[in-house]
C-alpha positions in Angstrom: -16.0 3.0 -34.2 -14.8 5.4 -31.4 -11.7 6.3 -33.5 -13.9 7.7 -36.3 -16.1 9.7 -33.9 -13.1 11.2 -32.2 -11.6 12.2 -35.5 -14.8 13.9 -36.5 -14.9 15.9 -33.3 -11.3 17.0 -33.8 -12.0 17.9 -37.5 -14.8 20.3 -36.4 -12.6 22.1 -33.9 -9.9 22.4 -36.5 -12.3 23.7 -39.1 -13.5 26.4 -36.7 -9.9 27.5 -36.0 -9.1 27.4 -39.7 -12.1 29.6 -40.5 -10.9 32.2 -38.0 -7.4 32.2 -39.4 -8.8 32.6 -42.9 -10.8 35.6 -41.9 -7.8 37.2 -40.3 -5.7 36.6 -43.4 -8.4 38.2 -45.6 -8.5 41.2 -43.3 -4.7 41.6 -43.6 -4.8 41.3 -47.4 -7.6 43.9 -47.6 -5.5 46.2 -45.5 
């Protein structure tokens, strides 16, 4: 299942970017 593997890889990258965005949002809220 190459499709599933590719999806998992993309999900991980997206999660990392989402985490960074979440941190930035929290910083703005705190400010």
